[in-house]
N, C-alpha and C positions, 0 to 999 in steps of 0.2 A: 527351091526354084522361085517361089514368090519373092523372096528377098532379092534375088538376082534381077528379076523383072523391075522392081522398084529402083534398084541401084542403077539400072540402065536408063530409066526415065529421068532420074535426077543424078547424073554422074558426079561422083565425088572427086576431089583432089586429095590424093594421099600425101600427107606431110608427116615428117618426123618431129617429135618433141624431145627426143633423147637419142642416145647413141645405140641402144639395144634394138634388135630387130622388132621386138614387140612394142617399142615405145613410139607408136605411130597413131595417126588418126585420119578419119575421112572428113574433109571439110566440104560442105555443100552451102551454096549461097542462093537466096531467093532472088526473084526478079526485082528490079527497082534499084534506085541509087543508095538506099539506106540513109543513115545507119540502122542496122537491123539488130534486134535482140538475138542472143545466141543461146542455143541449148546444147550443153555438153552431155552426151549420152554415155552411160556406163553399163555395159552388159553384165549379165549374171552367169550362172553355171557353176555355183559352189566353188569358185576360184580355180576350177580345173582346166587343164590345157586344151581339152577337146572342144570347149565352148569359146567362140570368138565374137568379135564385134558385129558380125553379120546378123546376129540375133536382133540387133536394134536398127537394121537397115530400113525396115518398113516404117518405123516411127520417125527416123531421120528424114526420109523422103516426104512423109506426111507433114511434119513440122515445117519443112522447107516450103512446101506449098502454102502453109499458113503464114508465111512471112518471116520465119526464123532462119537465121544461119544455124547450121548444125555442125557439131564437132564430135563425131562418133569415135571414141578413143579405144585403142587396144592397150593392154598392160601385161606385164609378166604374171603368169599364173604359176600355181604349184607345179614343180617339175621343170620350170624354165627360169629359175632364179627368183621366182616370186614367193608368195607366202608373207607372213608377218615379219618385219614391217614393209618389205620392199614393194608389195603390191599396192598398199595404201599410199606410199610415197610416189609411186608411178602415177597414180590417179591424181594426186595433188599437183604433180609436175605437169600433167596433161591439162589440168584446169588452168594453171598459171600460164601455160602457153597461149591461152586466149589473148593475153596482153601483147604477144608478139605476132599474131596473125595479121597479114597484110590484106585487110579487107575492111569494108565499111560496116563495122560492128559497133554497137552501143554497149560499151563495157560496163555501163551501170545497170544493164539488164541481162545479167548472166544467170541462167537457170541450169542447175545440174540435176539430171534425171537418171536414177539408177533402178534397175530391176533385180530383185532377189539378192544375190551376193553383191550385185552392182548397187543396190540400195544401201547395203552396209558401207560399201566403198564411197558412195556419194556423200553420206553423212560423216563417216570417219575422216575422210580426207579434207573436209571443210575447215578443220582446225589446223591444217598443216600447209595451207597455201600461203604464198608470200606476195605475189603480184596481183592476184585477183581475189576479190571477195564476192562470192555469189550473192545475188539478190534473193534467190529462192532455191531451196533444195526439195526435190521430189523423190520420195521413196515409194516404189511400186512393189508391193509384196516383199519389202526389204527384211533382211536378217538384222534386226535392230539390236538384239541382245545376244552377244556371243556366249556369255556364261550360260544362259538358258539353252541356247542352241547346242552347246557342248554337252550339257546335261541330257538334253533330249535326243542327242545323236542325229541331228538334222543332216540330210544328205549322206547318210551312211558313214558318219564320222568325219564329215568334211571340215568341221571347225578344228578338230584335233590335227588334221593334216595341214590345214592352213597355218595354224599356230606353231607347228613343229615342236621344238623343245620348250617353247615359251608358253607353257600351259598353267603357270601359277595364277592364283587369283588376281594378283597385281597386273601381270602381263595381259591377261584376258580383259581386264577392265580398261587398260590403256588402248585396246583395240576395239572396244565395244561402244557404239554410239549411245546406248542407254546409260552408260557410266560416264559419258562426257558431258551430259547436260548440265547447264544450258549451252547450246551452240551459239546462240545470239543471232541466228539467221532464220528468216521466215521459212516455214516448211509446209509441204503438202504430203500427207501420208495416205496411201491408197491400198486397200486390201480387199480380197474377195473372201466370202464366207466359205467357199468350197475349195480352199487352197489346201492341198494335201502335202505340199512340199515345205511351205512355211506357213503354219497355221495362223488363222486370223487373230488369235490372241497376241501374237507378236506385235501386230499393228495397234491393237487396243491398249495393251500395257504401255507401249512406248508413248503413245499419245497422252495417256493419263500422266505419265512421268514427266513428259515434256511440258505439259500445261502446268503441272505442279511446280516446275522449275521456272515458270514465267515465260515460256516460249510462245511465239505467235504461230500456232499450228492449226491447219485445217485438216479434217479427217473425212475421207470418203470411203464408206464401206459398201461393197457391191454384193448384193444377194445372189447366191447361186453362181458365182464367178470363181473360176479356178486360177491356178498360178500363171500358166503361160498365156492365158487369154488377155492378161493386162498389157501385153506388148503386141497384141493383134490390132493393127491400125484399121482393119476393116470392121472391127466389132463396134456395136453402137455405144458401148460404154467408153471406148477410147475418145469419141467426140466429146463426151461429158468431161473426161479428164483433161483433154486439151483445152476445152473452154474454161474450165476452172483455173488451169495453169495461166492462160492468157489474162484472165481477170485478176489473179493475184500478182502478176508481174507488172500490170499496167498502173 
């Protein structure tokens, strides 16, 4: 219900970026003439069909009030023609659609923000865009290492379901941000120490590997913060995250 309230306050325009029913996104524009920076939002949910982009409605509305255009995208999930590689390609296509949006957008200030499985998709899709190069990637409790997530059984076997038949070491590496480094794009990685869905070690290990690969990465570790609270726009730590995001993008 909270997400519906925020969607009503800042009503989006629903636009298609592809031909499939789930290849759509919600565009919100802030007040003022622009050009505005734009945040592409990628929801999580372990790539499963029951989780949709409304998970990110609160963040989208909040960022719009902070002066960002927001593009909250849906994508095909497992069971809807998604999985590897279709889901990653959908997100890349959604990011590229920023170049086609008829709005006063500063396309040199594109930030892609993903939570959980959306953090994986935000990072993994960045190497597969053609028309848009993000200025900043933000992983909120992201599943950054698919090989480790497969081994650890995160999400009750969600990685195995996402990968389908492509569970060889080579295939998993092709889908895993940790194995793609360096990405060559500035990054902000945020993780809570009380995350039971994607343990904080995923954030720590990824940042260590990214820095060793020469990436420009900021890491924000939040004590006593769990998984879902990172996308609670009413929480005090969201203001810290948003402030750091604005600082890094400016």
